[in-house]
PDB file of N, H, CA, C and O in Angstrom:
ATOM      1  N   THR A   1      56.501 135.455 131.359  1.00  0.00           N
ATOM      2  CA  THR A   1      56.472 134.002 131.476  1.00  0.00           C
ATOM      3  C   THR A   1      56.136 133.381 130.129  1.00  0.00           C
ATOM      4  O   THR A   1      55.311 133.894 129.373  1.00  0.00           O
ATOM      5  N   LEU A   2      56.798 132.262 129.848  1.00  0.00           N
ATOM      6  H   LEU A   2      57.469 131.845 130.462  1.00  0.00           H
ATOM      7  CA  LEU A   2      56.558 131.570 128.586  1.00  0.00           C
ATOM      8  C   LEU A   2      55.505 130.501 128.783  1.00  0.00           C
ATOM      9  O   LEU A   2      55.529 129.728 129.740  1.00  0.00           O
ATOM     10  N   PHE A   3      54.591 130.490 127.847  1.00  0.00           N
ATOM     11  H   PHE A   3      54.572 131.118 127.069  1.00  0.00           H
ATOM     12  CA  PHE A   3      53.531 129.491 127.901  1.00  0.00           C
ATOM     13  C   PHE A   3      53.717 128.512 126.750  1.00  0.00           C
ATOM     14  O   PHE A   3      53.720 128.912 125.586  1.00  0.00           O
ATOM     15  N   PHE A   4      53.871 127.248 127.067  1.00  0.00           N
ATOM     16  H   PHE A   4      53.869 126.923 128.013  1.00  0.00           H
ATOM     17  CA  PHE A   4      54.042 126.232 126.031  1.00  0.00           C
ATOM     18  C   PHE A   4      52.822 125.333 125.988  1.00  0.00           C
ATOM     19  O   PHE A   4      52.396 124.797 127.011  1.00  0.00           O
ATOM     20  N   SER A   5      52.278 125.176 124.829  1.00  0.00           N
ATOM     21  H   SER A   5      52.624 125.612 123.998  1.00  0.00           H
ATOM     22  CA  SER A   5      51.217 124.186 124.665  1.00  0.00           C
ATOM     23  C   SER A   5      51.862 122.828 124.407  1.00  0.00           C
ATOM     24  O   SER A   5      53.084 122.726 124.296  1.00  0.00           O
ATOM     25  N   SER A   6      51.057 121.810 124.312  1.00  0.00           N
ATOM     26  H   SER A   6      50.064 121.893 124.402  1.00  0.00           H
ATOM     27  CA  SER A   6      51.598 120.475 124.061  1.00  0.00           C
ATOM     28  C   SER A   6      52.229 120.402 122.678  1.00  0.00           C
ATOM     29  O   SER A   6      53.207 119.682 122.475  1.00  0.00           O
ATOM     30  N   GLN A   7      51.672 121.146 121.727  1.00  0.00           N
ATOM     31  H   GLN A   7      50.878 121.731 121.892  1.00  0.00           H
ATOM     32  CA  GLN A   7      52.240 121.149 120.377  1.00  0.00           C
ATOM     33  C   GLN A   7      53.606 121.834 120.391  1.00  0.00           C
ATOM     34  O   GLN A   7      54.531 121.379 119.717  1.00  0.00           O
ATOM     35  N   ASN A   8      53.737 122.889 121.127  1.00  0.00           N
ATOM     36  H   ASN A   8      52.985 123.258 121.674  1.00  0.00           H
ATOM     37  CA  ASN A   8      55.023 123.564 121.231  1.00  0.00           C
ATOM     38  C   ASN A   8      56.058 122.659 121.885  1.00  0.00           C
ATOM     39  O   ASN A   8      57.218 122.619 121.475  1.00  0.00           O
ATOM     40  N   TYR A   9      55.624 121.941 122.898  1.00  0.00           N
ATOM     41  H   TYR A   9      54.682 121.974 123.232  1.00  0.00           H
ATOM     42  CA  TYR A   9      56.535 121.000 123.551  1.00  0.00           C
ATOM     43  C   TYR A   9      56.998 119.921 122.580  1.00  0.00           C
ATOM     44  O   TYR A   9      58.179 119.580 122.528  1.00  0.00           O
ATOM     45  N   SER A  10      56.057 119.395 121.817  1.00  0.00           N
ATOM     46  H   SER A  10      55.098 119.673 121.859  1.00  0.00           H
ATOM     47  CA  SER A  10      56.429 118.349 120.859  1.00  0.00           C
ATOM     48  C   SER A  10      57.338 118.910 119.767  1.00  0.00           C
ATOM     49  O   SER A  10      58.263 118.231 119.322  1.00  0.00           O
ATOM     50  N   THR A  11      57.080 120.140 119.337  1.00  0.00           N
ATOM     51  H   THR A  11      56.328 120.691 119.698  1.00  0.00           H
ATOM     52  CA  THR A  11      57.941 120.765 118.333  1.00  0.00           C
ATOM     53  C   THR A  11      59.338 120.992 118.893  1.00  0.00           C
ATOM     54  O   THR A  11      60.342 120.717 118.236  1.00  0.00           O
ATOM     55  N   LEU A  12      59.379 121.497 120.112  1.00  0.00           N
ATOM     56  H   LEU A  12      58.564 121.721 120.646  1.00  0.00           H
ATOM     57  CA  LEU A  12      60.670 121.718 120.752  1.00  0.00           C
ATOM     58  C   LEU A  12      61.411 120.395 120.934  1.00  0.00           C
ATOM     59  O   LEU A  12      62.615 120.304 120.694  1.00  0.00           O
ATOM     60  N   TYR A  13      60.668 119.367 121.364  1.00  0.00           N
ATOM     61  H   TYR A  13      59.690 119.440 121.559  1.00  0.00           H
ATOM     62  CA  TYR A  13      61.270 118.047 121.538  1.00  0.00           C
ATOM     63  C   TYR A  13      61.802 117.515 120.208  1.00  0.00           C
ATOM     64  O   TYR A  13      62.902 116.965 120.139  1.00  0.00           O
ATOM     65  N   PHE A  14      60.997 117.689 119.150  1.00  0.00           N
ATOM     66  H   PHE A  14      60.104 118.135 119.207  1.00  0.00           H
ATOM     67  CA  PHE A  14      61.420 117.234 117.827  1.00  0.00           C
ATOM     68  C   PHE A  14      62.689 117.960 117.381  1.00  0.00           C
ATOM     69  O   PHE A  14      63.625 117.340 116.876  1.00  0.00           O
ATOM     70  N   VAL A  15      62.709 119.280 117.574  1.00  0.00           N
ATOM     71  H   VAL A  15      61.949 119.784 117.984  1.00  0.00           H
ATOM     72  CA  VAL A  15      63.868 120.068 117.154  1.00  0.00           C
ATOM     73  C   VAL A  15      65.105 119.644 117.934  1.00  0.00           C
ATOM     74  O   VAL A  15      66.180 119.470 117.362  1.00  0.00           O
ATOM     75  N   LEU A  16      64.944 119.480 119.244  1.00  0.00           N
ATOM     76  H   LEU A  16      64.071 119.622 119.708  1.00  0.00           H
ATOM     77  CA  LEU A  16      66.092 119.092 120.074  1.00  0.00           C
ATOM     78  C   LEU A  16      66.599 117.705 119.717  1.00  0.00           C
ATOM     79  O   LEU A  16      67.805 117.498 119.575  1.00  0.00           O
ATOM     80  N   THR A  17      65.686 116.756 119.571  1.00  0.00           N
ATOM     81  H   THR A  17      64.707 116.924 119.686  1.00  0.00           H
ATOM     82  CA  THR A  17      66.120 115.394 119.226  1.00  0.00           C
ATOM     83  C   THR A  17      66.694 115.349 117.820  1.00  0.00           C
ATOM     84  O   THR A  17      67.652 114.623 117.551  1.00  0.00           O
ATOM     85  N   HIS A  18      66.094 116.138 116.916  1.00  0.00           N
ATOM     86  H   HIS A  18      65.316 116.727 117.134  1.00  0.00           H
ATOM     87  CA  HIS A  18      66.606 116.159 115.545  1.00  0.00           C
ATOM     88  C   HIS A  18      68.037 116.692 115.524  1.00  0.00           C
ATOM     89  O   HIS A  18      68.920 116.116 114.888  1.00  0.00           O
ATOM     90  N   PHE A  19      68.246 117.793 116.224  1.00  0.00           N
ATOM     91  H   PHE A  19      67.529 118.261 116.741  1.00  0.00           H
ATOM     92  CA  PHE A  19      69.594 118.352 116.246  1.00  0.00           C
ATOM     93  C   PHE A  19      70.555 117.453 117.006  1.00  0.00           C
ATOM     94  O   PHE A  19      71.733 117.354 116.663  1.00  0.00           O
ATOM     95  N   HIS A  20      70.046 116.804 118.030  1.00  0.00           N
ATOM     96  H   HIS A  20      69.089 116.884 118.309  1.00  0.00           H
ATOM     97  CA  HIS A  20      70.894 115.895 118.799  1.00  0.00           C
ATOM     98  C   HIS A  20      71.347 114.725 117.927  1.00  0.00           C
ATOM     99  O   HIS A  20      72.530 114.388 117.898  1.00  0.00           O
ATOM    100  N   THR A  21      70.403 114.110 117.220  1.00  0.00           N
ATOM    101  H   THR A  21      69.441 114.384 117.243  1.00  0.00           H
ATOM    102  CA  THR A  21      70.781 112.987 116.347  1.00  0.00           C
ATOM    103  C   THR A  21      71.648 113.471 115.193  1.00  0.00           C
ATOM    104  O   THR A  21      72.578 112.785 114.769  1.00  0.00           O
ATOM    105  N   HIS A  22      71.331 114.660 114.691  1.00  0.00           N
ATOM    106  H   HIS A  22      70.575 115.216 115.036  1.00  0.00           H
ATOM    107  CA  HIS A  22      72.148 115.210 113.609  1.00  0.00           C
ATOM    108  C   HIS A  22      73.569 115.465 114.097  1.00  0.00           C
ATOM    109  O   HIS A  22      74.538 115.189 113.389  1.00  0.00           O
ATOM    110  N   PHE A  23      73.683 115.989 115.301  1.00  0.00           N
ATOM    111  H   PHE A  23      72.896 116.214 115.876  1.00  0.00           H
ATOM    112  CA  PHE A  23      74.999 116.250 115.878  1.00  0.00           C
ATOM    113  C   PHE A  23      75.756 114.941 116.094  1.00  0.00           C
ATOM    114  O   PHE A  23      76.953 114.852 115.819  1.00  0.00           O
ATOM    115  N   LEU A  24      75.044 113.926 116.591  1.00  0.00           N
ATOM    116  H   LEU A  24      74.072 113.998 116.815  1.00  0.00           H
ATOM    117  CA  LEU A  24      75.690 112.628 116.821  1.00  0.00           C
ATOM    118  C   LEU A  24      76.150 112.003 115.515  1.00  0.00           C
ATOM    119  O   LEU A  24      77.267 111.494 115.422  1.00  0.00           O
ATOM    120  N   THR A  25      75.286 112.041 114.506  1.00  0.00           N
ATOM    121  H   THR A  25      74.378 112.454 114.582  1.00  0.00           H
ATOM    122  CA  THR A  25      75.690 111.449 113.223  1.00  0.00           C
ATOM    123  C   THR A  25      76.846 112.219 112.608  1.00  0.00           C
ATOM    124  O   THR A  25      77.749 111.622 112.021  1.00  0.00           O
ATOM    125  N   SER A  26      76.825 113.544 112.737  1.00  0.00           N
ATOM    126  H   SER A  26      76.092 114.029 113.213  1.00  0.00           H
ATOM    127  CA  SER A  26      77.946 114.316 112.196  1.00  0.00           C
ATOM    128  C   SER A  26      79.228 114.005 112.953  1.00  0.00           C
ATOM    129  O   SER A  26      80.304 113.949 112.357  1.00  0.00           O
ATOM    130  N   CYS A  27      79.121 113.802 114.267  1.00  0.00           N
ATOM    131  H   CYS A  27      78.247 113.847 114.751  1.00  0.00           H
ATOM    132  CA  CYS A  27      80.305 113.428 115.046  1.00  0.00           C
ATOM    133  C   CYS A  27      80.832 112.068 114.612  1.00  0.00           C
ATOM    134  O   CYS A  27      82.039 111.885 114.449  1.00  0.00           O
ATOM    135  N   VAL A  28      79.930 111.122 114.429  1.00  0.00           N
ATOM    136  H   VAL A  28      78.950 111.271 114.562  1.00  0.00           H
ATOM    137  CA  VAL A  28      80.336 109.776 114.010  1.00  0.00           C
ATOM    138  C   VAL A  28      80.962 109.819 112.620  1.00  0.00           C
ATOM    139  O   VAL A  28      81.991 109.189 112.376  1.00  0.00           O
ATOM    140  N   ILE A  29      80.333 110.567 111.707  1.00  0.00           N
ATOM    141  H   ILE A  29      79.496 111.078 111.906  1.00  0.00           H
ATOM    142  CA  ILE A  29      80.872 110.680 110.349  1.00  0.00           C
ATOM    143  C   ILE A  29      82.237 111.357 110.376  1.00  0.00           C
ATOM    144  O   ILE A  29      83.161 110.944 109.676  1.00  0.00           O
ATOM    145  N   ASN A  30      82.351 112.398 111.192  1.00  0.00           N
ATOM    146  H   ASN A  30      81.600 112.733 111.761  1.00  0.00           H
ATOM    147  CA  ASN A  30      83.617 113.109 111.319  1.00  0.00           C
ATOM    148  C   ASN A  30      84.702 112.191 111.875  1.00  0.00           C
ATOM    149  O   ASN A  30      85.838 112.196 111.401  1.00  0.00           O
ATOM    150  N   TYR A  31      84.336 111.404 112.886  1.00  0.00           N
ATOM    151  H   TYR A  31      83.413 111.401 113.271  1.00  0.00           H
ATOM    152  CA  TYR A  31      85.286 110.473 113.501  1.00  0.00           C
ATOM    153  C   TYR A  31      85.743 109.425 112.488  1.00  0.00           C
ATOM    154  O   TYR A  31      86.933 109.128 112.385  1.00  0.00           O
ATOM    155  N   CYS A  32      84.787 108.869 111.741  1.00  0.00           N
ATOM    156  H   CYS A  32      83.821 109.111 111.825  1.00  0.00           H
ATOM    157  CA  CYS A  32      85.125 107.849 110.741  1.00  0.00           C
ATOM    158  C   CYS A  32      85.997 108.436 109.633  1.00  0.00           C
ATOM    159  O   CYS A  32      86.950 107.799 109.185  1.00  0.00           O
ATOM    160  N   LEU A  33      85.669 109.645 109.195  1.00  0.00           N
ATOM    161  H   LEU A  33      84.894 110.162 109.559  1.00  0.00           H
ATOM    162  CA  LEU A  33      86.479 110.286 108.164  1.00  0.00           C
ATOM    163  C   LEU A  33      87.886 110.576 108.660  1.00  0.00           C
ATOM    164  O   LEU A  33      88.861 110.448 107.919  1.00  0.00           O
ATOM    165  N   ASN A  34      87.977 110.968 109.926  1.00  0.00           N
ATOM    166  H   ASN A  34      87.185 111.071 110.529  1.00  0.00           H
ATOM    167  CA  ASN A  34      89.279 111.246 110.513  1.00  0.00           C
ATOM    168  C   ASN A  34      90.140 109.984 110.541  1.00  0.00           C
ATOM    169  O   ASN A  34      91.321 110.018 110.194  1.00  0.00           O
ATOM    170  N   ILE A  35      89.535 108.875 110.956  1.00  0.00           N
ATOM    171  H   ILE A  35      88.576 108.847 111.237  1.00  0.00           H
ATOM    172  CA  ILE A  35      90.265 107.599 111.006  1.00  0.00           C
ATOM    173  C   ILE A  35      90.669 107.170 109.596  1.00  0.00           C
ATOM    174  O   ILE A  35      91.789 106.711 109.374  1.00  0.00           O
ATOM    175  N   LEU A  36      89.742 107.326 108.645  1.00  0.00           N
ATOM    176  H   LEU A  36      88.832 107.699 108.826  1.00  0.00           H
ATOM    177  CA  LEU A  36      90.031 106.950 107.261  1.00  0.00           C
ATOM    178  C   LEU A  36      91.171 107.780 106.690  1.00  0.00           C
ATOM    179  O   LEU A  36      92.050 107.258 106.005  1.00  0.00           O
ATOM    180  N   LEU A  37      91.149 109.076 106.979  1.00  0.00           N
ATOM    181  H   LEU A  37      90.435 109.501 107.536  1.00  0.00           H
ATOM    182  CA  LEU A  37      92.220 109.942 106.499  1.00  0.00           C
ATOM    183  C   LEU A  37      93.555 109.574 107.122  1.00  0.00           C
ATOM    184  O   LEU A  37      94.586 109.594 106.450  1.00  0.00           O
ATOM    185  N   LYS A  38      93.536 109.234 108.416  1.00  0.00           N
ATOM    186  H   LYS A  38      92.698 109.218 108.962  1.00  0.00           H
ATOM    187  CA  LYS A  38      94.782 108.836 109.073  1.00  0.00           C
ATOM    188  C   LYS A  38      95.328 107.550 108.471  1.00  0.00           C
ATOM    189  O   LYS A  38      96.532 107.422 108.245  1.00  0.00           O
ATOM    190  N   ILE A  39      94.430 106.592 108.209  1.00  0.00           N
ATOM    191  H   ILE A  39      93.452 106.695 108.393  1.00  0.00           H
ATOM    192  CA  ILE A  39      94.863 105.319 107.619  1.00  0.00           C
ATOM    193  C   ILE A  39      95.439 105.553 106.224  1.00  0.00           C
ATOM    194  O   ILE A  39      96.496 105.022 105.884  1.00  0.00           O
ATOM    195  N   LEU A  40      94.733 106.353 105.418  1.00  0.00           N
ATOM    196  H   LEU A  40      93.874 106.785 105.694  1.00  0.00           H
ATOM    197  CA  LEU A  40      95.220 106.650 104.068  1.00  0.00           C
ATOM    198  C   LEU A  40      96.549 107.381 104.109  1.00  0.00           C
ATOM    199  O   LEU A  40      97.457 107.083 103.334  1.00  0.00           O
ATOM    200  N   TYR A  41      96.657 108.349 105.027  1.00  0.00           N
ATOM    201  H   TYR A  41      95.919 108.591 105.657  1.00  0.00           H
ATOM    202  CA  TYR A  41      97.896 109.117 105.120  1.00  0.00           C
ATOM    203  C   TYR A  41      99.054 108.218 105.530  1.00  0.00           C
ATOM    204  O   TYR A  41     100.146 108.292 104.967  1.00  0.00           O
ATOM    205  N   ARG A  42      98.795 107.359 106.529  1.00  0.00           N
ATOM    206  H   ARG A  42      97.908 107.299 106.986  1.00  0.00           H
ATOM    207  CA  ARG A  42      99.869 106.459 106.973  1.00  0.00           C
ATOM    208  C   ARG A  42     100.252 105.488 105.876  1.00  0.00           C
ATOM    209  O   ARG A  42     101.434 105.202 105.686  1.00  0.00           O
ATOM    210  N   PHE A  43      99.257 104.973 105.145  1.00  0.00           N
ATOM    211  H   PHE A  43      98.297 105.206 105.300  1.00  0.00           H
ATOM    212  CA  PHE A  43      99.541 104.029 104.069  1.00  0.00           C
ATOM    213  C   PHE A  43     100.373 104.689 102.978  1.00  0.00           C
ATOM    214  O   PHE A  43     101.387 104.147 102.539  1.00  0.00           O
ATOM    215  N   PHE A  44      99.926 105.872 102.544  1.00  0.00           N
ATOM    216  H   PHE A  44      99.102 106.313 102.901  1.00  0.00           H
ATOM    217  CA  PHE A  44     100.652 106.556 101.477  1.00  0.00           C
ATOM    218  C   PHE A  44     102.023 107.021 101.945  1.00  0.00           C
ATOM    219  O   PHE A  44     102.999 106.953 101.199  1.00  0.00           O
ATOM    220  N   PHE A  45     102.091 107.498 103.194  1.00  0.00           N
ATOM    221  H   PHE A  45     101.298 107.554 103.800  1.00  0.00           H
ATOM    222  CA  PHE A  45     103.382 107.932 103.716  1.00  0.00           C
ATOM    223  C   PHE A  45     104.334 106.746 103.805  1.00  0.00           C
ATOM    224  O   PHE A  45     105.521 106.870 103.504  1.00  0.00           O
ATOM    225  N   PHE A  46     103.802 105.581 104.225  1.00  0.00           N
ATOM    226  H   PHE A  46     102.838 105.480 104.470  1.00  0.00           H
ATOM    227  CA  PHE A  46     104.618 104.373 104.298  1.00  0.00           C
ATOM    228  C   PHE A  46     105.088 103.964 102.907  1.00  0.00           C
ATOM    229  O   PHE A  46     106.243 103.578 102.727  1.00  0.00           O
ATOM    230  N   GLN A  47     104.185 104.050 101.917  1.00  0.00           N
ATOM    231  H   GLN A  47     103.247 104.364 102.063  1.00  0.00           H
ATOM    232  CA  GLN A  47     104.561 103.708 100.542  1.00  0.00           C
ATOM    233  C   GLN A  47     105.643 104.640 100.023  1.00  0.00           C
ATOM    234  O   GLN A  47     106.600 104.198  99.387  1.00  0.00           O
ATOM    235  N   ILE A  48     105.489 105.944 100.298  1.00  0.00           N
ATOM    236  H   ILE A  48     104.712 106.303 100.815  1.00  0.00           H
ATOM    237  CA  ILE A  48     106.492 106.920  99.854  1.00  0.00           C
ATOM    238  C   ILE A  48     107.824 106.651 100.542  1.00  0.00           C
ATOM    239  O   ILE A  48     108.887 106.743  99.928  1.00  0.00           O
ATOM    240  N   GLU A  49     107.746 106.316 101.841  1.00  0.00           N
ATOM    241  H   GLU A  49     106.882 106.242 102.340  1.00  0.00           H
ATOM    242  CA  GLU A  49     108.974 106.041 102.585  1.00  0.00           C
ATOM    243  C   GLU A  49     109.674 104.803 102.031  1.00  0.00           C
ATOM    244  O   GLU A  49     110.896 104.789 101.881  1.00  0.00           O
ATOM    245  N   VAL A  50     108.896 103.765 101.728  1.00  0.00           N
ATOM    246  H   VAL A  50     107.904 103.777 101.850  1.00  0.00           H
ATOM    247  CA  VAL A  50     109.467 102.547 101.148  1.00  0.00           C
ATOM    248  C   VAL A  50     110.080 102.843  99.784  1.00  0.00           C
ATOM    249  O   VAL A  50     111.169 102.368  99.463  1.00  0.00           O
ATOM    250  N   LEU A  51     109.360 103.642  98.982  1.00  0.00           N
ATOM    251  H   LEU A  51     108.475 104.028  99.244  1.00  0.00           H
ATOM    252  CA  LEU A  51     109.871 104.005  97.659  1.00  0.00           C
ATOM    253  C   LEU A  51     111.172 104.792  97.766  1.00  0.00           C
ATOM    254  O   LEU A  51     112.124 104.535  97.030  1.00  0.00           O
ATOM    255  N   LEU A  52     111.204 105.760  98.693  1.00  0.00           N
ATOM    256  H   LEU A  52     110.430 105.969  99.291  1.00  0.00           H
ATOM    257  CA  LEU A  52     112.426 106.535  98.894  1.00  0.00           C
ATOM    258  C   LEU A  52     113.566 105.650  99.374  1.00  0.00           C
ATOM    259  O   LEU A  52     114.710 105.795  98.941  1.00  0.00           O
ATOM    260  N   HIS A  53     113.234 104.729 100.279  1.00  0.00           N
ATOM    261  H   HIS A  53     112.305 104.611 100.631  1.00  0.00           H
ATOM    262  CA  HIS A  53     114.266 103.828 100.789  1.00  0.00           C
ATOM    263  C   HIS A  53     114.825 102.960  99.666  1.00  0.00           C
ATOM    264  O   HIS A  53     116.034 102.747  99.571  1.00  0.00           O
ATOM    265  N   LYS A  54     113.914 102.457  98.806  1.00  0.00           N
ATOM    266  H   LYS A  54     112.932 102.631  98.883  1.00  0.00           H
ATOM    267  CA  LYS A  54     114.369 101.644  97.668  1.00  0.00           C
ATOM    268  C   LYS A  54     115.239 102.458  96.726  1.00  0.00           C
ATOM    269  O   LYS A  54     116.273 101.985  96.255  1.00  0.00           O
ATOM    270  N   LEU A  55     114.811 103.692  96.453  1.00  0.00           N
ATOM    271  H   LEU A  55     113.971 104.077  96.836  1.00  0.00           H
ATOM    272  CA  LEU A  55     115.593 104.549  95.563  1.00  0.00           C
ATOM    273  C   LEU A  55     116.963 104.849  96.153  1.00  0.00           C
ATOM    274  O   LEU A  55     117.973 104.828  95.449  1.00  0.00           O
ATOM    275  N   LEU A  56     116.989 105.128  97.457  1.00  0.00           N
ATOM    276  H   LEU A  56     116.170 105.145  98.029  1.00  0.00           H
ATOM    277  CA  LEU A  56     118.266 105.451  98.093  1.00  0.00           C
ATOM    278  C   LEU A  56     119.188 104.243  98.123  1.00  0.00           C
ATOM    279  O   LEU A  56     120.383 104.357  97.852  1.00  0.00           O
ATOM    280  N   THR A  57     118.622 103.075  98.457  1.00  0.00           N
ATOM    281  H   THR A  57     117.651 102.983  98.678  1.00  0.00           H
ATOM    282  CA  THR A  57     119.470 101.884  98.490  1.00  0.00           C
ATOM    283  C   THR A  57     119.925 101.516  97.081  1.00  0.00           C
ATOM    284  O   THR A  57     121.056 101.072  96.881  1.00  0.00           O
ATOM    285  N   PHE A  58     119.026 101.707  96.095  1.00  0.00           N
ATOM    286  H   PHE A  58     118.108 102.068  96.257  1.00  0.00           H
ATOM    287  CA  PHE A  58     119.421 101.426  94.716  1.00  0.00           C
ATOM    288  C   PHE A  58     120.515 102.390  94.280  1.00  0.00           C
ATOM    289  O   PHE A  58     121.456 102.003  93.588  1.00  0.00           O
ATOM    290  N   ARG A  59     120.385 103.655  94.693  1.00  0.00           N
ATOM    291  H   ARG A  59     119.621 103.969  95.256  1.00  0.00           H
ATOM    292  CA  ARG A  59     121.383 104.646  94.328  1.00  0.00           C
ATOM    293  C   ARG A  59     122.728 104.304  94.957  1.00  0.00           C
ATOM    294  O   ARG A  59     123.764 104.368  94.294  1.00  0.00           O
ATOM    295  N   SER A  60     122.710 103.944  96.232  1.00  0.00           N
ATOM    296  H   SER A  60     121.869 103.892  96.770  1.00  0.00           H
ATOM    297  CA  SER A  60     123.977 103.608  96.882  1.00  0.00           C
ATOM    298  C   SER A  60     124.563 102.333  96.277  1.00  0.00           C
ATOM    299  O   SER A  60     125.779 102.199  96.136  1.00  0.00           O
ATOM    300  N   PHE A  61     123.664 101.387  95.916  1.00  0.00           N
ATOM    301  H   PHE A  61     122.676 101.496  96.030  1.00  0.00           H
ATOM    302  CA  PHE A  61     124.145 100.153  95.294  1.00  0.00           C
ATOM    303  C   PHE A  61     124.775 100.447  93.938  1.00  0.00           C
ATOM    304  O   PHE A  61     125.838  99.921  93.608  1.00  0.00           O
ATOM    305  N   SER A  62     124.098 101.308  93.147  1.00  0.00           N
ATOM    306  H   SER A  62     123.235 101.736  93.415  1.00  0.00           H
ATOM    307  CA  SER A  62     124.648 101.639  91.826  1.00  0.00           C
ATOM    308  C   SER A  62     125.937 102.435  91.959  1.00  0.00           C
ATOM    309  O   SER A  62     126.872 102.257  91.177  1.00  0.00           O
ATOM    310  N   GLU A  63     125.982 103.327  92.970  1.00  0.00           N
ATOM    311  H   GLU A  63     125.223 103.471  93.605  1.00  0.00           H
ATOM    312  CA  GLU A  63     127.222 104.068  93.193  1.00  0.00           C
ATOM    313  C   GLU A  63     128.358 103.133  93.571  1.00  0.00           C
ATOM    314  O   GLU A  63     129.478 103.286  93.084  1.00  0.00           O
ATOM    315  N   ALA A  64     128.080 102.172  94.431  1.00  0.00           N
ATOM    316  H   ALA A  64     127.170 102.048  94.826  1.00  0.00           H
ATOM    317  CA  ALA A  64     129.107 101.209  94.822  1.00  0.00           C
ATOM    318  C   ALA A  64     129.535 100.371  93.619  1.00  0.00           C
ATOM    319  O   ALA A  64     130.714 100.059  93.451  1.00  0.00           O
ATOM    320  N   PHE A  65     128.551 100.012  92.783  1.00  0.00           N
ATOM    321  H   PHE A  65     127.593 100.265  92.919  1.00  0.00           H
ATOM    322  CA  PHE A  65     128.857  99.222  91.602  1.00  0.00           C
ATOM    323  C   PHE A  65     129.751 100.000  90.633  1.00  0.00           C
ATOM    324  O   PHE A  65     130.712  99.458  90.086  1.00  0.00           O
ATOM    325  N   PHE A  66     129.416 101.289  90.428  1.00  0.00           N
ATOM    326  H   PHE A  66     128.635 101.729  90.871  1.00  0.00           H
ATOM    327  CA  PHE A  66     130.236 102.112  89.531  1.00  0.00           C
ATOM    328  C   PHE A  66     131.618 102.372  90.117  1.00  0.00           C
ATOM    329  O   PHE A  66     132.607 102.417  89.385  1.00  0.00           O
ATOM    330  N   LEU A  67     131.691 102.542  91.430  1.00  0.00           N
ATOM    331  H   LEU A  67     130.889 102.505  92.026  1.00  0.00           H
ATOM    332  CA  LEU A  67     133.005 102.695  92.063  1.00  0.00           C
ATOM    333  C   LEU A  67     133.837 101.430  91.889  1.00  0.00           C
ATOM    334  O   LEU A  67     135.041 101.488  91.640  1.00  0.00           O
ATOM    335  N   TYR A  68     133.164 100.275  92.025  1.00  0.00           N
ATOM    336  H   TYR A  68     132.186 100.228  92.227  1.00  0.00           H
ATOM    337  CA  TYR A  68     133.851  98.995  91.843  1.00  0.00           C
ATOM    338  C   TYR A  68     134.376  98.871  90.410  1.00  0.00           C
ATOM    339  O   TYR A  68     135.508  98.443  90.189  1.00  0.00           O
ATOM    340  N   LEU A  69     133.528  99.256  89.429  1.00  0.00           N
ATOM    341  H   LEU A  69     132.607  99.604  89.609  1.00  0.00           H
ATOM    342  CA  LEU A  69     133.959  99.239  88.029  1.00  0.00           C
ATOM    343  C   LEU A  69     135.110 100.208  87.794  1.00  0.00           C
ATOM    344  O   LEU A  69     136.054  99.901  87.066  1.00  0.00           O
ATOM    345  N   PHE A  70     135.026 101.380  88.416  1.00  0.00           N
ATOM    346  H   PHE A  70     134.259 101.630  89.008  1.00  0.00           H
ATOM    347  CA  PHE A  70     136.075 102.385  88.263  1.00  0.00           C
ATOM    348  C   PHE A  70     137.403 101.864  88.807  1.00  0.00           C
ATOM    349  O   PHE A  70     138.456 102.058  88.201  1.00  0.00           O
ATOM    350  N   PHE A  71     137.332 101.192  89.971  1.00  0.00           N
ATOM    351  H   PHE A  71     136.476 101.034  90.463  1.00  0.00           H
ATOM    352  CA  PHE A  71     138.560 100.629  90.547  1.00  0.00           C
ATOM    353  C   PHE A  71     139.080  99.474  89.703  1.00  0.00           C
ATOM    354  O   PHE A  71     140.291  99.278  89.605  1.00  0.00           O
ATOM    355  N   LEU A  72     138.181  98.706  89.093  1.00  0.00           N
ATOM    356  H   LEU A  72     137.197  98.864  89.173  1.00  0.00           H
ATOM    357  CA  LEU A  72     138.610  97.619  88.221  1.00  0.00           C
ATOM    358  C   LEU A  72     139.301  98.161  86.975  1.00  0.00           C
ATOM    359  O   LEU A  72     140.320  97.623  86.543  1.00  0.00           O
ATOM    360  N   VAL A  73     138.746  99.228  86.396  1.00  0.00           N
ATOM    361  H   VAL A  73     137.918  99.665  86.747  1.00  0.00           H
ATOM    362  CA  VAL A  73     139.320  99.803  85.179  1.00  0.00           C
ATOM    363  C   VAL A  73     140.670 100.436  85.483  1.00  0.00           C
ATOM    364  O   VAL A  73     141.638 100.253  84.746  1.00  0.00           O
ATOM    365  N   SER A  74     140.718 101.173  86.566  1.00  0.00           N
ATOM    366  H   SER A  74     139.931 101.322  87.165  1.00  0.00           H
ATOM    367  CA  SER A  74     141.980 101.838  86.907  1.00  0.00           C
ATOM    368  C   SER A  74     142.860 100.844  87.644  1.00  0.00           C
ATOM    369  O   SER A  74     143.978 101.180  88.033  1.00  0.00           O
TER     370      SER A  74
END
């Protein structure tokens, strides 16, 4: 049988509450970091997508322009 004095109970309570709050704060920090990473990833992915779209449309525009010049010359 385990015998706990009041000091042992308070120590156990302190350890449990400390780990509980530590676990909660780590969960909250993890959640916030996860959201921040998702926002950053979406923002950068959106920027890359916009940049690629601009490059592709510019490329097709320049290709059409050069084809137009080629047809004008010939």
